[in-house]
N, C-alpha and C positions, 0 to 999 in steps of 0.2 A: 484624513486627507489622502488623496490619490498618489498612485504611483508615479514618480517622475522617470522617465526613461530617456537615457541620453548617450551620446557618443557610440562608437563602434569598436569592439574587440576584434570580431572575426564574422567571416561568413563561410558556412561549410555547405558543400553539395554532395549528394550522393543518391544512389538508386532509391525509388520508392520501394518500400516494404513488401514481400510476396502477397500480403494479405491487403494490400491497397492502403495501409496506413503510412506513417511518416518512417523513411528508412533510418536505420540505426547506425549504418557504417557511413560517416560522412568525412569529406576530407576539405581542407582549406584550399580554394583555387589559387591564391596569391594574395599579395598586398592590393588594397584598393587605393585608387588615385585620390589624394587629399584635395586636389583641384577640379574633380568631377563630382556631381552629385550621387548620394548614396540616399536614394529616396522610394517611398511608397506612398502615393497619393491617390486616393479612391476619386475616380471621376464621378462626375454628378449623376445620379439615377435617371433612366428613362422613365417618365411619368406619361401612363396612357389613361387619358379621363374620357368617359362615355356621358356624352350630353344628349338631351332630348330638346326639341325645338320649344317645348313649352317651358323648360326650367332653365336659369342660368347656372345654377349649381350642378355639378356631375353627378349622375345617378350612381357611377361605379368608378373606382380607381384602381388601378394596378400599376405597381413599382417594380421595376427590373433594375437590380445594383448596377452601379457603374464598373467599369474596369478598374482592378488594383494592381498595377504592374509595379514590380520592385526593380529598381535601376541601380547599377552600380559599375565601376570600371576597375578592371584587373589591369595594374600597371607594370608587373613583372611576370607575364605568362611565360611558363616553360612550355616545351614541345608537348608535354603530357597534359598540360592546362588546354592547350588548344585542341588536342584531341578530346578531352573531356566536354569543351563547349561545343565544338563543331562536329565532333564524330571523327572517323577515321582512325589511325593508328600510326604511333610512332615506329620508324623501322631503323634498325641499326642501333648502335650504342656508343656512350661518351660523346666526344666530339665529332664523331661521324654520323650521329643520330641526325633523321630529318623527319620532317612531318609535311605531309600533303593535304592540302586543303581540299575537302570534297568538292565535286563540280556542282552539287546541288545543296541549298540551305536545307538544314534539318532542324526539328524541334525535338529536343530530350526531354522526357518526363522525368522530373527530378524532385527529391526533397531538398529543400533550401533552409537552413537554419542561421538566422541572424543574432549574434549575441552581442548586446551592447556593452558599455563599459560599467553602466549601471541601469537598474530596471529590468523591464520584462523581456525575455526571450521571446523571439519570434519565429515560428517555424510554418514554412509554406509546404504543406503535405505532398500535393501532387502539382508542382510547377511546371508550365511549359516553358522550358529555358532555351534561348538561343542568343547568339552572339554576334556583333558586328565590329569589324575590324576599324581600329581608329589610331591610324599611324601617322605622325608627322614627323618627317626625317630631317627638319631644320635642325640647326644647332643647338637649340635649346629644346627642340621636340622630343616626342617619345613615342613608342610603339606601345599600344595598350588595346584592350579588347573590353568592349562595352558589352554589357550582359543584362538582358532583359528577362524576367521571371514573371509570367502571368498565372496568378493561382487558378486552378482547375478543381471541379469536383471530385473529391476524393472516393474511389471505389468502395473502400472499407465504410460499412455501415455506422452510422452515430460519430463520423468524424468530420470536423470542420475543415474547410480548405485552408484557413489560418488558423494556428494555434497560439495563443500569448500565454506565457510563462513557460516555466517557473521564472522567479526572480533571481538577477545575479548580483 
């Protein structure tokens, strides 16, 4: 029987290792929003078929994998979380601390590790991570940050973009 992977225990983020493999020093960004999706859905591949005028069947077919973005929402972002996702730095300390959102959007290359409640751990070795503010200031609203991670080819040889396992 196959492995059933369900639920979410935690999502950890950190710098990619110096050798281009998965980072080892990872931290939880915060709690994920139960009312928002936590998904990784692979898009349909692009299929390029070469046809001749004489034949109905293709002479050659090339397949390019579809995007595999991983999406989640941090519902309790701290100033440090904002700095991790958007760049920049926290200044000051305690209740006087502030964070200034940078004037330009940046993509950070990060290792992202998704640990489920049970099943296989998923590690995006070299993810292009960026965030989007998702704020609703209505009475029942919330301030949250939508995070997108797009797996990229790792620079370490013989390392896949996504590693499945070990089992928890």
